[in-house]
C-alpha positions, 0 to 999 in steps of 0.5 A: 775118181782120179780125174775129179777136179779138186775143190778149193780146200783140197791140195792141188798138184805142184805146178812144177811137177807133171807126169805128162807135160813139160815142167814149169819152174821158177818164181813165176810157176807158183804165182797166180797170174792174170791172163795166160801163163805160165801153166796155160799159154797160147802155143804161138807165144812159145814159138821163138823161145830160146832153149838152153841146157843146164850149163846155160849153153844155147841149144836153139829156138822153138820153131813149132809146137806139134799137137797130137790132135786126136788125143789132145796133147802136145807131142813135140817141140820142133827145135832149130839148131845150128846153121848161120843166118838160118842156112844149114839149120837143122830141125829136131823133134824134142819130146815135150816132156823133155823140156822144162819152162824156166820162168826166171830165165824166160826160156826152155831147158833141155837136159842135153849137151850140145854134142848130144843134140848135134848127134840127135836124129834131125831133119831139114825144113823140106824133109820132115819125118812121119811124126805119127809113126810110133816106131819113130816116136819111140826112138825119139823119146828113147834118145832124150830119155823120157817116157812116151807121151801117150803112156 
């Protein structure tokens, strides 16, 4: 019964609130749209988007969106941060739930300071972690203070 699709007369959950995915906020979140966005979008349209924190500091760019293919869920956004002209750049797997899409600012918001991100477990483009390892995944979710995406 909980997975039943509401009829046109039944209230629908607010688009800004979700228990398993990224929140969507801003004036564009509740407006009906022609075509995709912002609730259903092609993954490649989100790659390259800026990530900022609530203090409006630049935290980097979304490089990749990682899918949990067997479960049909977005697991992580891979965020690039630091470096100069992409040299020395570090990558970070950020749980999808930790991000909020702000349709007014046209960016994602991560509730983290630059210092927190600099100390986050990261990796370089040639040495990725095993993202299917549940111990690794639990540590990443714990670091960003969000529930495991598969719960």
